[in-house]
MARLUM-266378 format. One line per field, with one value per atom (N, C-alpha, C): x, y, z; atom name; residue number from 1; residue in one letter. Coordinates in Angstrom, 1 decimal. Layout:
BEGIN
xx <- c(X,...)
yy <- c(Y,...)
zz <- c(Z,...)
atom <- c(CA,...)
seq <- c(NUM,...)
type <- c(A,...)
***
This chain:
BEGIN
xx <- c(21.6,21.7,22.9,23.8,24.9,24.4,25.0,24.7,25.5,24.8,25.5,26.4,27.5,28.3,27.6,27.9,27.3,27.8,26.8,27.2,28.1,29.1,30.0,29.5,29.3,28.8,29.9,29.4,30.4,30.6,29.9,30.2,31.5,32.3,33.6,33.5,32.3,32.2,30.7,30.4,29.0,28.1,26.8,25.9,26.0,25.8,25.9,24.8,25.1,24.0,22.9,21.7,20.6,20.8,20.5,20.7,19.5,19.7,18.6,19.0,18.1,18.4,19.3,19.1,20.0,21.4,21.6,22.9,23.7,22.9,23.5,23.9,23.0,23.3,24.5,24.6,25.7,27.0,27.0,28.2,28.6,27.7,28.0,28.6,28.0,28.5,29.9,30.2,31.5,32.5,32.2,33.1,33.3,32.3,32.5,33.4,33.3,34.2,35.6,35.8,37.1,37.7,36.9,37.5,36.9,35.8,35.2,34.2,33.2,32.1,32.6,33.6,34.0,34.5,35.0,35.6,34.6,33.4,32.4,31.6,31.5,30.7,29.7,28.7,27.8,28.6,29.6,30.4,31.1,31.7,32.3,31.4,30.2,29.2,28.7,28.5,28.1,29.1,30.4,31.5,31.4,31.1,31.0,29.8,28.7,27.6,27.6,28.7,28.9,27.8,27.6,26.6,27.1,26.3,26.7,26.0,26.6,26.0,24.5,24.2,22.8,21.8,22.2,21.3,20.9,21.8,21.5,20.3,20.1,19.1,17.7,17.5,16.2,15.9,16.9,16.8,17.0,17.9,18.3,18.5,17.8,17.7,19.0,19.9,21.2,22.1,23.3,24.3,23.8,23.2,22.7,21.6,20.7,19.6,20.2,21.1,21.8,22.4,23.1,23.7,22.7,21.6,20.5,20.0,19.9,19.4,20.5,21.7,22.9,22.9,22.7,22.7,21.5,20.4,19.2,19.4,20.1,20.4,21.3,22.2,23.1,22.3,21.4,20.5,19.7,19.3,18.5,19.3,20.6,21.4,21.7,21.4,21.8,21.0,21.8,21.2,20.5,19.2,18.5,18.5,18.8,19.0,17.6,17.1,15.8,16.1,15.1,15.2,15.1,16.0,15.9,15.1,15.0,14.3,15.0,14.3,14.9,14.9,15.2,15.1,16.0,17.2,18.2,18.0,17.0,16.8,16.7,15.9,15.7,17.0,17.6,18.8,20.0,20.2,21.2,20.9,19.6,19.2,19.4,19.1,19.3,20.8,21.6,23.1,23.6,23.2,23.7,23.2,22.0,21.6,22.4,22.7,23.5,24.9,25.5,26.8,26.8,25.8,25.6,25.5,24.8,24.6,25.9,26.6,27.9,28.8,28.9,29.7,29.3,28.0,27.5,27.9,27.7,28.2,29.7,30.4,31.8,32.5,31.7,32.3,32.3,31.7,31.6,32.1,33.4,34.1,33.3,33.0,32.3,30.8,30.2,28.8,28.2,29.0,28.5,28.2,29.1,28.9,27.6,27.3,26.1,24.9,25.0,23.9,23.7,24.8,24.7,24.0,24.0,23.5,22.1,21.4,20.0,19.1,17.8,16.8,16.3,16.5,16.2,14.7,14.1,12.7,12.4,13.5,13.3,13.2,12.7,12.4,13.4,14.7,15.7,15.9,15.8,15.9,14.7,13.5,12.3,12.3,12.8,12.9,13.7,14.8,15.7,15.1,14.5,13.9,12.7,11.9,10.8,11.3,12.4,12.9,13.3,14.1,14.6,13.4,12.4,11.2,10.5,10.4,9.8,10.6,11.9,12.7,12.5,12.5,12.2,10.8,9.9,8.5,8.5,9.3,9.4,10.0,10.9,11.5,10.6,9.4,8.5,8.9,9.7,10.1,8.9,8.5,7.4,7.7,6.7,6.8,7.6,7.3,7.9,9.4,9.8,11.2,11.9,11.2,11.8,12.0,11.1,11.3,12.6,12.8,14.1,15.3,15.1,16.2,16.6,15.6,15.9,16.9,16.6,17.5,18.8,18.9,20.2,21.0,20.4,21.1,21.6,20.8,21.2,22.4,22.4,23.6,24.8,24.7,25.8,26.4,25.5,26.0,26.7,26.2,26.8,28.1,28.2,29.4,30.5,30.1,31.1,31.7,30.8,31.2,32.1,31.8,32.6,33.9,34.0,35.3,36.2,35.6,36.3,36.9,36.2,36.7,37.8,37.6,38.6,39.9,39.8,41.0,41.7,40.9,41.4,41.6,42.8,43.1,43.1,42.7,42.8,44.2,44.2,45.5,46.4,47.7,48.7,49.4,50.3,51.1,51.9,52.6,53.3,52.4,51.2,50.3,49.8,49.5,49.0,50.1,51.3,52.4,52.6,52.5,52.7,51.6,50.4,49.3,49.5,49.9,50.1,51.2,52.3,53.4,53.0,52.2,51.7,50.9,50.0,49.2,50.1,51.0,51.9,52.8,53.1,54.0,53.2,51.9,51.1,51.4,51.2,51.5,50.5,51.0,50.1,49.4,49.9,49.2,48.1,48.2,47.1,46.1,46.5,45.7,45.8,45.6,45.8,45.0,43.7,42.9,43.3,43.6,44.1,45.4,46.3,47.6,47.4,46.5,46.2,45.5,44.8,43.9,44.5,45.8,46.4,46.1,46.3,46.0,44.5,43.7,42.2,41.8,42.5,42.2,42.7,43.8,44.5,44.5,44.1,44.1,43.0,41.7,40.6,40.8,40.4,40.4,39.2,39.3,38.1,36.8,36.9,35.7,35.2,36.1,35.7,35.0,35.6,35.0,33.6,33.5,32.2,31.1,31.5,30.6,30.2,31.1,30.8,29.8,30.0,29.1,27.7,27.6,26.3,25.6,26.3,25.7,25.2,26.0,25.6,24.3,24.2,23.0,21.8,22.0,20.8,20.4,21.4,21.0,20.3,20.7,20.1,18.7,18.5,17.1,16.2,16.7,15.9,15.7,16.6,16.6,16.0,15.8,15.3,13.8,13.0,11.6,10.9,10.1,9.4,10.2,11.4,12.2,12.5,12.6,13.0,12.0,10.7,9.6,9.3,9.5,9.2,10.1,11.4,12.4,12.4,11.9,11.8,13.1,13.2,14.4,15.5,16.7,17.9,17.9,17.5,17.5,16.6,15.5,14.6,15.1,16.0,16.5,17.8,18.4,19.6,19.4)
yy <- c(-81.2,-80.0,-79.2,-78.8,-78.0,-76.6,-76.1,-74.8,-73.7,-72.7,-71.7,-70.8,-70.4,-69.5,-68.1,-67.4,-66.1,-65.2,-64.5,-63.6,-62.5,-62.1,-61.0,-59.7,-58.7,-57.4,-56.8,-56.1,-55.3,-53.9,-53.6,-52.3,-52.2,-51.2,-51.1,-50.3,-49.7,-48.8,-48.9,-48.6,-48.6,-47.7,-48.0,-47.1,-45.7,-44.7,-43.3,-42.9,-41.9,-41.4,-40.8,-40.8,-40.2,-38.7,-38.2,-36.7,-36.0,-34.9,-34.1,-32.6,-31.8,-30.4,-30.2,-31.0,-30.8,-31.2,-32.3,-32.8,-31.8,-31.2,-30.2,-28.9,-28.5,-27.3,-27.6,-28.7,-29.1,-29.1,-29.6,-29.7,-28.2,-27.4,-26.0,-25.3,-25.5,-24.8,-25.2,-26.5,-27.0,-26.4,-26.3,-25.8,-24.3,-23.6,-22.1,-21.9,-22.8,-22.6,-22.9,-23.9,-24.3,-23.3,-22.8,-22.1,-20.7,-20.4,-19.1,-19.2,-18.2,-18.2,-18.2,-17.3,-17.1,-18.4,-19.3,-20.5,-21.6,-21.4,-22.5,-22.4,-23.5,-23.6,-24.8,-24.9,-26.0,-27.3,-27.3,-28.5,-28.9,-28.0,-28.4,-29.0,-28.4,-28.9,-30.3,-30.5,-31.8,-32.9,-32.5,-33.5,-33.9,-33.0,-33.4,-34.3,-34.2,-35.1,-36.2,-36.4,-37.5,-37.6,-36.5,-36.5,-35.5,-35.3,-34.4,-33.0,-31.9,-30.6,-30.5,-31.3,-31.2,-31.7,-32.6,-33.1,-32.1,-31.1,-30.1,-29.2,-29.0,-28.1,-28.6,-29.8,-30.3,-29.7,-29.2,-28.6,-27.1,-26.6,-25.2,-24.8,-23.8,-23.4,-22.8,-22.3,-21.7,-21.6,-21.2,-21.0,-19.9,-18.8,-17.7,-18.2,-19.0,-19.6,-20.4,-21.3,-22.1,-21.2,-20.2,-19.3,-18.6,-18.2,-17.6,-18.5,-19.8,-20.8,-21.1,-21.1,-21.3,-20.1,-18.9,-17.8,-17.9,-18.3,-18.4,-19.5,-20.6,-21.6,-21.1,-20.3,-19.7,-18.7,-17.9,-17.0,-17.8,-19.0,-19.9,-20.4,-20.3,-20.8,-19.7,-18.5,-17.4,-17.5,-17.4,-17.4,-16.1,-16.1,-14.9,-14.6,-13.4,-12.9,-12.3,-12.8,-12.3,-11.1,-10.2,-9.0,-9.3,-8.7,-8.9,-7.7,-7.6,-6.6,-5.3,-4.2,-2.9,-2.2,-0.9,0.0,-0.5,-1.0,-1.4,-2.8,-3.5,-4.9,-5.1,-4.4,-4.6,-4.1,-3.1,-2.6,-3.7,-4.2,-5.2,-6.5,-6.8,-8.0,-7.8,-6.6,-6.3,-6.3,-5.7,-5.7,-7.1,-7.9,-9.3,-10.1,-9.9,-10.6,-10.2,-8.9,-8.4,-9.0,-9.1,-9.7,-11.1,-11.8,-13.3,-13.5,-12.5,-12.6,-12.4,-11.4,-11.1,-12.4,-12.9,-14.1,-15.3,-15.5,-16.6,-16.4,-15.2,-15.0,-15.1,-14.6,-14.6,-15.9,-17.0,-18.3,-18.9,-18.1,-18.6,-17.5,-17.5,-16.4,-16.0,-14.8,-14.3,-14.3,-14.9,-15.0,-13.6,-12.7,-11.4,-10.6,-10.8,-10.2,-10.7,-12.0,-12.5,-11.8,-11.6,-10.9,-9.5,-8.8,-7.4,-7.4,-8.4,-8.4,-8.9,-9.2,-9.7,-9.2,-9.2,-8.9,-10.3,-10.6,-12.0,-12.1,-13.2,-13.5,-14.9,-15.7,-17.0,-17.1,-18.3,-18.4,-18.0,-18.4,-18.0,-16.5,-15.8,-14.3,-13.7,-14.3,-13.8,-14.0,-15.1,-15.4,-14.3,-14.0,-13.0,-11.6,-11.2,-9.9,-9.8,-10.8,-10.8,-10.6,-11.3,-11.1,-9.7,-9.1,-7.8,-6.8,-7.0,-6.1,-6.2,-7.4,-7.6,-6.9,-6.9,-6.2,-4.7,-4.2,-2.7,-2.3,-3.2,-3.0,-2.8,-3.7,-3.5,-2.2,-1.6,-0.3,0.8,0.6,1.6,2.3,1.6,2.2,2.1,3.2,3.1,2.1,1.5,0.5,0.9,2.1,2.6,2.8,3.3,3.5,2.1,1.2,-0.2,-0.8,-0.6,-1.2,-0.7,0.6,1.2,0.6,0.4,-0.1,-1.5,-2.3,-3.7,-3.7,-2.8,-2.7,-2.2,-1.2,-0.7,-1.7,-2.5,-3.5,-4.6,-5.0,-6.0,-5.6,-4.3,-3.8,-3.8,-3.3,-3.3,-4.7,-5.6,-7.0,-7.5,-7.4,-7.9,-7.3,-5.9,-5.2,-5.6,-5.8,-6.1,-7.5,-8.4,-9.8,-9.8,-9.0,-8.9,-8.3,-7.3,-6.7,-7.7,-8.5,-9.6,-10.6,-10.9,-11.8,-11.2,-10.0,-9.3,-9.1,-8.7,-8.4,-9.7,-10.7,-12.0,-11.8,-12.1,-12.0,-10.6,-10.3,-9.0,-8.4,-7.1,-6.4,-6.7,-7.1,-7.4,-6.1,-6.2,-5.0,-4.4,-5.2,-4.5,-3.7,-4.2,-3.5,-2.2,-2.3,-1.2,-0.1,-0.5,0.4,1.1,0.4,1.0,2.0,1.7,2.7,3.9,3.7,4.8,5.7,5.1,5.9,6.7,6.1,6.8,8.1,7.9,9.0,10.1,9.6,10.6,11.4,10.8,11.5,12.4,12.5,13.4,14.8,15.7,17.1,17.7,18.2,18.7,20.0,20.7,21.9,21.6,20.5,20.1,19.3,18.4,17.5,17.6,18.8,19.0,18.1,17.9,17.1,15.6,15.1,13.7,13.5,14.4,14.2,14.2,15.0,15.1,13.8,13.2,12.0,10.7,10.6,9.3,8.2,8.4,7.3,6.9,7.9,7.6,6.8,7.1,6.4,5.0,4.8,3.5,2.5,3.0,2.2,1.2,1.5,0.6,-0.8,-1.8,-3.2,-3.4,-4.5,-4.8,-4.9,-5.5,-5.7,-4.4,-3.5,-2.2,-1.4,-1.4,-0.7,-1.2,-2.6,-3.2,-2.8,-2.9,-2.6,-1.1,-0.3,1.2,1.4,0.8,1.0,0.5,-0.6,-1.2,-0.3,0.3,1.2,2.5,3.0,4.2,3.9,2.7,2.4,2.3,1.6,1.4,2.7,3.5,4.9,5.7,5.6,6.4,5.9,4.6,4.0,4.5,4.5,4.9,6.4,7.2,8.6,9.4,8.7,9.4,9.8,9.0,9.3,9.5,10.5,10.8,11.8,12.1,13.1,12.6,11.3,10.8,11.2,11.1,11.5,13.0,13.6,15.1,15.9,15.4,16.2,15.9,14.7,14.3,13.7,13.1,12.5,13.5,13.0,13.9,14.5,13.8,14.3,15.5,15.5,16.6,17.9,17.7,18.8,19.4,18.7,19.1,20.3)
zz <- c(-24.4,-25.2,-24.6,-25.4,-25.0,-24.5,-23.5,-23.0,-23.7,-24.2,-25.0,-24.1,-24.6,-23.9,-23.7,-22.6,-22.4,-23.6,-24.3,-25.3,-24.8,-25.6,-25.3,-25.9,-25.0,-25.5,-26.3,-27.4,-28.2,-27.7,-26.6,-26.0,-25.3,-25.6,-24.9,-23.7,-23.5,-22.3,-21.8,-20.6,-20.1,-20.9,-20.9,-21.5,-21.0,-21.9,-21.6,-20.6,-19.7,-18.9,-19.7,-19.3,-20.0,-20.1,-21.3,-21.5,-20.9,-20.3,-19.7,-19.6,-19.3,-19.1,-17.9,-16.9,-15.7,-16.0,-16.7,-17.0,-17.9,-18.9,-19.7,-18.9,-18.1,-17.2,-16.3,-15.7,-14.9,-15.7,-16.9,-17.7,-18.1,-18.4,-18.8,-17.6,-16.4,-15.2,-14.9,-15.0,-14.7,-15.7,-17.0,-18.0,-17.7,-17.3,-17.0,-15.8,-14.8,-13.7,-14.1,-15.0,-15.4,-16.4,-17.4,-18.5,-18.7,-18.0,-18.3,-19.4,-19.4,-20.3,-21.8,-22.1,-23.4,-24.1,-23.3,-23.9,-24.0,-23.6,-23.6,-24.9,-25.6,-26.8,-26.6,-27.5,-27.5,-27.7,-28.5,-28.8,-27.5,-26.8,-25.5,-24.5,-24.4,-23.5,-24.0,-25.3,-25.8,-25.5,-25.6,-25.3,-23.9,-23.0,-21.6,-21.3,-22.0,-21.8,-22.8,-23.5,-24.4,-25.5,-26.2,-27.3,-28.3,-29.4,-30.4,-30.2,-30.7,-30.4,-30.9,-32.0,-32.4,-31.4,-30.5,-29.5,-28.5,-28.3,-27.3,-27.7,-29.0,-29.5,-29.1,-28.8,-28.3,-26.9,-26.2,-24.9,-24.8,-25.6,-25.6,-27.1,-27.5,-28.9,-29.4,-28.5,-29.0,-27.7,-28.0,-26.9,-26.0,-26.6,-25.7,-24.8,-25.3,-24.5,-23.4,-23.7,-22.7,-21.6,-22.0,-21.0,-20.2,-20.8,-20.0,-18.9,-19.2,-18.2,-17.2,-17.6,-16.7,-15.7,-16.2,-15.3,-14.3,-14.8,-13.9,-12.9,-13.3,-12.3,-11.2,-11.5,-10.5,-9.6,-10.2,-9.4,-8.4,-8.8,-8.0,-6.8,-6.8,-5.7,-4.7,-5.0,-4.1,-2.8,-1.7,-0.3,-0.1,0.1,0.4,1.9,2.2,3.6,4.1,5.1,5.7,6.6,6.7,7.5,8.9,9.7,11.2,11.8,13.1,13.7,13.7,13.8,13.8,12.5,12.5,11.3,10.3,10.6,9.7,9.2,9.6,9.3,7.8,7.1,5.6,4.9,5.4,4.7,4.8,6.0,6.2,5.4,5.3,4.6,3.1,2.6,1.2,0.9,1.7,1.5,1.5,2.4,2.5,1.2,0.8,-0.4,-1.7,-1.8,-2.9,-2.8,-1.7,-1.5,-2.0,-1.5,-1.9,-3.4,-4.0,-5.5,-6.2,-5.8,-6.4,-6.2,-5.0,-4.8,-5.7,-5.8,-6.7,-8.1,-8.7,-10.1,-10.2,-9.2,-9.2,-9.3,-8.8,-8.9,-10.3,-11.3,-12.7,-13.6,-13.9,-14.6,-15.9,-16.0,-17.2,-17.2,-16.1,-16.1,-15.8,-15.1,-14.9,-16.2,-17.2,-18.5,-19.1,-19.0,-19.5,-18.8,-17.5,-16.8,-17.3,-17.6,-18.1,-19.5,-20.2,-21.6,-21.8,-20.7,-20.8,-19.7,-20.0,-19.0,-18.5,-17.2,-16.7,-16.5,-16.9,-16.8,-16.3,-15.9,-15.5,-14.0,-13.5,-12.1,-11.1,-11.3,-10.3,-10.2,-11.3,-11.2,-10.6,-10.9,-10.4,-8.8,-8.4,-6.9,-6.3,-6.9,-6.3,-6.3,-7.4,-7.5,-6.5,-6.4,-5.5,-4.0,-3.7,-2.3,-2.1,-3.1,-2.9,-2.8,-3.6,-3.6,-2.2,-1.7,-0.4,0.7,0.6,1.6,1.5,0.3,0.1,0.6,0.4,0.9,2.4,3.1,4.5,4.9,4.1,4.3,3.9,3.4,3.0,1.7,0.8,-0.4,-1.4,-2.1,-3.0,-4.2,-4.7,-5.7,-6.9,-7.4,-8.6,-8.4,-7.2,-6.9,-6.7,-6.0,-5.8,-7.2,-8.1,-9.5,-10.1,-10.0,-10.5,-9.8,-8.5,-7.7,-8.1,-8.4,-8.9,-10.1,-11.0,-12.2,-11.8,-10.9,-10.5,-9.8,-8.9,-8.1,-9.1,-10.0,-11.0,-11.8,-12.2,-12.9,-12.1,-10.8,-10.0,-9.7,-9.4,-9.2,-10.4,-11.5,-12.8,-13.0,-12.9,-13.2,-12.2,-10.9,-9.9,-10.1,-10.5,-10.8,-12.0,-13.0,-14.2,-13.9,-13.1,-12.7,-12.1,-11.2,-10.5,-11.5,-12.6,-13.6,-14.4,-14.8,-15.6,-14.9,-13.6,-12.8,-12.3,-12.1,-11.6,-10.1,-9.6,-8.2,-7.7,-6.4,-5.9,-6.1,-6.1,-6.3,-5.1,-5.5,-4.4,-4.1,-3.1,-2.7,-3.9,-4.7,-5.8,-6.7,-7.1,-8.0,-7.3,-6.0,-5.3,-5.2,-5.0,-4.9,-6.2,-7.3,-8.6,-8.9,-8.5,-8.7,-7.8,-6.6,-5.7,-6.2,-6.7,-7.2,-8.4,-9.3,-10.4,-10.0,-9.0,-8.6,-7.9,-7.1,-6.4,-7.4,-8.5,-9.5,-10.4,-10.2,-11.1,-10.7,-11.7,-11.5,-10.5,-9.3,-8.3,-8.7,-9.6,-10.1,-11.0,-11.8,-12.7,-11.9,-11.0,-10.3,-8.8,-8.2,-6.8,-5.9,-6.2,-5.3,-5.4,-6.5,-6.7,-5.9,-6.0,-5.3,-3.8,-3.3,-1.9,-1.4,-2.3,-1.9,-2.3,-2.5,-2.9,-2.0,-0.7,0.2,0.2,0.2,0.2,-1.1,-2.2,-3.4,-3.5,-2.8,-3.1,-1.9,-0.7,0.5,0.6,0.2,0.4,-0.3,0.4,-0.2,-1.2,-1.9,-2.8,-2.0,-0.9,-0.1,0.5,0.9,1.4,0.3,-0.9,-2.1,-2.4,-2.4,-2.6,-1.6,-0.3,0.8,0.8,0.5,0.4,-0.7,-1.9,-3.0,-2.7,-2.0,-1.6,-0.6,0.3,1.3,0.6,-0.3,-1.1,-1.9,-2.5,-3.3,-2.4,-1.3,-0.4,0.2,0.6,1.2,0.2,-1.1,-2.1,-2.4,-2.3,-2.5,-1.3,-0.1,1.0,1.1,0.6,0.7,-0.4,-1.6,-2.8,-2.6,-2.0,-1.8,-3.1,-3.2,-4.5,-5.4,-4.9,-5.7,-7.1,-7.2,-8.6,-9.6,-9.2,-10.1,-10.1,-9.0,-8.9,-9.8,-9.8,-10.5,-12.0,-12.4,-13.8,-14.2,-15.4,-15.9,-16.1,-16.0,-16.1,-17.5,-18.5,-19.9,-20.1,-19.3,-19.4,-18.7,-17.8,-17.0,-17.6,-18.6,-19.1,-20.0)
atom <- c(N,CA,C,N,CA,C,N,CA,C,N,CA,C,N,CA,C,N,CA,C,N,CA,C,N,CA,C,N,CA,C,N,CA,C,N,CA,C,N,CA,C,N,CA,C,N,CA,C,N,CA,C,N,CA,C,N,CA,C,N,CA,C,N,CA,C,N,CA,C,N,CA,C,N,CA,C,N,CA,C,N,CA,C,N,CA,C,N,CA,C,N,CA,C,N,CA,C,N,CA,C,N,CA,C,N,CA,C,N,CA,C,N,CA,C,N,CA,C,N,CA,C,N,CA,C,N,CA,C,N,CA,C,N,CA,C,N,CA,C,N,CA,C,N,CA,C,N,CA,C,N,CA,C,N,CA,C,N,CA,C,N,CA,C,N,CA,C,N,CA,C,N,CA,C,N,CA,C,N,CA,C,N,CA,C,N,CA,C,N,CA,C,N,CA,C,N,CA,C,N,CA,C,N,CA,C,N,CA,C,N,CA,C,N,CA,C,N,CA,C,N,CA,C,N,CA,C,N,CA,C,N,CA,C,N,CA,C,N,CA,C,N,CA,C,N,CA,C,N,CA,C,N,CA,C,N,CA,C,N,CA,C,N,CA,C,N,CA,C,N,CA,C,N,CA,C,N,CA,C,N,CA,C,N,CA,C,N,CA,C,N,CA,C,N,CA,C,N,CA,C,N,CA,C,N,CA,C,N,CA,C,N,CA,C,N,CA,C,N,CA,C,N,CA,C,N,CA,C,N,CA,C,N,CA,C,N,CA,C,N,CA,C,N,CA,C,N,CA,C,N,CA,C,N,CA,C,N,CA,C,N,CA,C,N,CA,C,N,CA,C,N,CA,C,N,CA,C,N,CA,C,N,CA,C,N,CA,C,N,CA,C,N,CA,C,N,CA,C,N,CA,C,N,CA,C,N,CA,C,N,CA,C,N,CA,C,N,CA,C,N,CA,C,N,CA,C,N,CA,C,N,CA,C,N,CA,C,N,CA,C,N,CA,C,N,CA,C,N,CA,C,N,CA,C,N,CA,C,N,CA,C,N,CA,C,N,CA,C,N,CA,C,N,CA,C,N,CA,C,N,CA,C,N,CA,C,N,CA,C,N,CA,C,N,CA,C,N,CA,C,N,CA,C,N,CA,C,N,CA,C,N,CA,C,N,CA,C,N,CA,C,N,CA,C,N,CA,C,N,CA,C,N,CA,C,N,CA,C,N,CA,C,N,CA,C,N,CA,C,N,CA,C,N,CA,C,N,CA,C,N,CA,C,N,CA,C,N,CA,C,N,CA,C,N,CA,C,N,CA,C,N,CA,C,N,CA,C,N,CA,C,N,CA,C,N,CA,C,N,CA,C,N,CA,C,N,CA,C,N,CA,C,N,CA,C,N,CA,C,N,CA,C,N,CA,C,N,CA,C,N,CA,C,N,CA,C,N,CA,C,N,CA,C,N,CA,C,N,CA,C,N,CA,C,N,CA,C,N,CA,C,N,CA,C,N,CA,C,N,CA,C,N,CA,C,N,CA,C,N,CA,C,N,CA,C,N,CA,C,N,CA,C,N,CA,C,N,CA,C,N,CA,C,N,CA,C,N,CA,C,N,CA,C,N,CA,C,N,CA,C,N,CA,C,N,CA,C,N,CA,C,N,CA,C,N,CA,C,N,CA,C,N,CA,C,N,CA,C,N,CA,C,N,CA,C,N,CA,C,N,CA,C,N,CA,C,N,CA,C,N,CA,C,N,CA,C,N,CA,C,N,CA,C,N,CA,C,N,CA,C,N,CA,C,N,CA,C,N,CA,C,N,CA,C,N,CA,C,N,CA,C,N,CA,C,N,CA,C,N,CA,C,N,CA,C,N,CA,C,N,CA,C)
seq <- c(1,1,1,2,2,2,3,3,3,4,4,4,5,5,5,6,6,6,7,7,7,8,8,8,9,9,9,10,10,10,11,11,11,12,12,12,13,13,13,14,14,14,15,15,15,16,16,16,17,17,17,18,18,18,19,19,19,20,20,20,21,21,21,22,22,22,23,23,23,24,24,24,25,25,25,26,26,26,27,27,27,28,28,28,29,29,29,30,30,30,31,31,31,32,32,32,33,33,33,34,34,34,35,35,35,36,36,36,37,37,37,38,38,38,39,39,39,40,40,40,41,41,41,42,42,42,43,43,43,44,44,44,45,45,45,46,46,46,47,47,47,48,48,48,49,49,49,50,50,50,51,51,51,52,52,52,53,53,53,54,54,54,55,55,55,56,56,56,57,57,57,58,58,58,59,59,59,60,60,60,61,61,61,62,62,62,63,63,63,64,64,64,65,65,65,66,66,66,67,67,67,68,68,68,69,69,69,70,70,70,71,71,71,72,72,72,73,73,73,74,74,74,75,75,75,76,76,76,77,77,77,78,78,78,79,79,79,80,80,80,81,81,81,82,82,82,83,83,83,84,84,84,85,85,85,86,86,86,87,87,87,88,88,88,89,89,89,90,90,90,91,91,91,92,92,92,93,93,93,94,94,94,95,95,95,96,96,96,97,97,97,98,98,98,99,99,99,100,100,100,101,101,101,102,102,102,103,103,103,104,104,104,105,105,105,106,106,106,107,107,107,108,108,108,109,109,109,110,110,110,111,111,111,112,112,112,113,113,113,114,114,114,115,115,115,116,116,116,117,117,117,118,118,118,119,119,119,120,120,120,121,121,121,122,122,122,123,123,123,124,124,124,125,125,125,126,126,126,127,127,127,128,128,128,129,129,129,130,130,130,131,131,131,132,132,132,133,133,133,134,134,134,135,135,135,136,136,136,137,137,137,138,138,138,139,139,139,140,140,140,141,141,141,142,142,142,143,143,143,144,144,144,145,145,145,146,146,146,147,147,147,148,148,148,149,149,149,150,150,150,151,151,151,152,152,152,153,153,153,154,154,154,155,155,155,156,156,156,157,157,157,158,158,158,159,159,159,160,160,160,161,161,161,162,162,162,163,163,163,164,164,164,165,165,165,166,166,166,167,167,167,168,168,168,169,169,169,170,170,170,171,171,171,172,172,172,173,173,173,174,174,174,175,175,175,176,176,176,177,177,177,178,178,178,179,179,179,180,180,180,181,181,181,182,182,182,183,183,183,184,184,184,185,185,185,186,186,186,187,187,187,188,188,188,189,189,189,190,190,190,191,191,191,192,192,192,193,193,193,194,194,194,195,195,195,196,196,196,197,197,197,198,198,198,199,199,199,200,200,200,201,201,201,202,202,202,203,203,203,204,204,204,205,205,205,206,206,206,207,207,207,208,208,208,209,209,209,210,210,210,211,211,211,212,212,212,213,213,213,214,214,214,215,215,215,216,216,216,217,217,217,218,218,218,219,219,219,220,220,220,221,221,221,222,222,222,223,223,223,224,224,224,225,225,225,226,226,226,227,227,227,228,228,228,229,229,229,230,230,230,231,231,231,232,232,232,233,233,233,234,234,234,235,235,235,236,236,236,237,237,237,238,238,238)
type <- c(X,X,X,X,X,X,X,X,X,X,X,X,X,X,X,X,X,X,X,X,X,X,X,X,X,X,X,X,X,X,X,X,X,X,X,X,X,X,X,X,X,X,X,X,X,X,X,X,X,X,X,X,X,X,X,X,X,X,X,X,X,X,X,X,X,X,X,X,X,X,X,X,X,X,X,X,X,X,X,X,X,X,X,X,X,X,X,X,X,X,X,X,X,X,X,X,X,X,X,X,X,X,X,X,X,X,X,X,X,X,X,X,X,X,X,X,X,X,X,X,X,X,X,X,X,X,X,X,X,X,X,X,X,X,X,X,X,X,X,X,X,X,X,X,X,X,X,X,X,X,X,X,X,X,X,X,X,X,X,X,X,X,X,X,X,X,X,X,X,X,X,X,X,X,X,X,X,X,X,X,X,X,X,X,X,X,X,X,X,X,X,X,X,X,X,X,X,X,X,X,X,X,X,X,X,X,X,X,X,X,X,X,X,X,X,X,X,X,X,X,X,X,X,X,X,X,X,X,X,X,X,X,X,X,X,X,X,X,X,X,X,X,X,X,X,X,X,X,X,X,X,X,X,X,X,X,X,X,X,X,X,X,X,X,X,X,X,X,X,X,X,X,X,X,X,X,X,X,X,X,X,X,X,X,X,X,X,X,X,X,X,X,X,X,X,X,X,X,X,X,X,X,X,X,X,X,X,X,X,X,X,X,X,X,X,X,X,X,X,X,X,X,X,X,X,X,X,X,X,X,X,X,X,X,X,X,X,X,X,X,X,X,X,X,X,X,X,X,X,X,X,X,X,X,X,X,X,X,X,X,X,X,X,X,X,X,X,X,X,X,X,X,X,X,X,X,X,X,X,X,X,X,X,X,X,X,X,X,X,X,X,X,X,X,X,X,X,X,X,X,X,X,X,X,X,X,X,X,X,X,X,X,X,X,X,X,X,X,X,X,X,X,X,X,X,X,X,X,X,X,X,X,X,X,X,X,X,X,X,X,X,X,X,X,X,X,X,X,X,X,X,X,X,X,X,X,X,X,X,X,X,X,X,X,X,X,X,X,X,X,X,X,X,X,X,X,X,X,X,X,X,X,X,X,X,X,X,X,X,X,X,X,X,X,X,X,X,X,X,X,X,X,X,X,X,X,X,X,X,X,X,X,X,X,X,X,X,X,X,X,X,X,X,X,X,X,X,X,X,X,X,X,X,X,X,X,X,X,X,X,X,X,X,X,X,X,X,X,X,X,X,X,X,X,X,X,X,X,X,X,X,X,X,X,X,X,X,X,X,X,X,X,X,X,X,X,X,X,X,X,X,X,X,X,X,X,X,X,X,X,X,X,X,X,X,X,X,X,X,X,X,X,X,X,X,X,X,X,X,X,X,X,X,X,X,X,X,X,X,X,X,X,X,X,X,X,X,X,X,X,X,X,X,X,X,X,X,X,X,X,X,X,X,X,X,X,X,X,X,X,X,X,X,X,X,X,X,X,X,X,X,X,X,X,X,X,X,X,X,X,X,X,X,X,X,X,X,X,X,X,X,X,X,X,X,X,X,X,X,X,X,X,X,X,X,X,X,X,X,X,X,X,X,X,X,X,X,X,X,X,X,X,X,X)
***
């Protein structure tokens, strides 16, 4: 009996990798790093995982839902800083965690804007918030005040990451010189304080600005005490 020849497959390429939530998230994260959030669509993500856009709806109901999970995936990668010994332990740990969160979002252009537009409720964000609440508890911060601080920190992180995306590379010497010259050329009679403060306004680096803002936020959290509630909301005092 003659032996049949081995059948020739009609496939011109290997079988596609299995589709999964993880593969979709990885594809979206890669696209965001390459192009930024605004340039990413479900069609682009589907092309990366070798499927049609309709297949993604079995995992994520919309682009917004996908981006919410992408954001949470990044939150889940943030390195949490534990408190060391001493009175400043919780403050330094909170500052370090904030910096790490900014850096994590900053690696994905436009993701900070996504964070500004939603209230996070997924595990990565909850992990981050729980850690920050724990640090503030170590510092004796009342729960109600710590709850407000979580929202403030999240806004600052998202805004700082968004500024980094919008600005792109840090300001170089030519840009700083142009800004300094513009301030110096201002009318000293109309803007006396600004003209006297040109160097103070233009000398700090991006990192110095960021670190100063973080220290002001943490000092405010630590120093507000019960005054936030005793004084009442600003709208009621106006």
